[in-house]
C-alpha angles and dihedrals in degrees: 000000000000090000091056092048091047091049093054091045090054091048090053091050092050093047089058089058094055116106105221124207120251118246091256093051091047093050091047093050091047091052092050092050092046093049091047091050091052093048091048092048091051091047092051091046091054093046092047092048092048094049092046091050091048092051092048091050094046094052094034093235119168098204 
């Protein structure tokens, strides 16, 4: 039981050393990640659509 208590005490000490982002930095980073995710999703959609269309044309499928 002492090992568990010691572990959580050490976690608390380490958490005090963490430099947390400000609200503005957090919001900015979140916006960048969200925008990147949207751009990546659109890119993958376009690539998937193009490859599907190419396969349908190559095999003359009328899906």
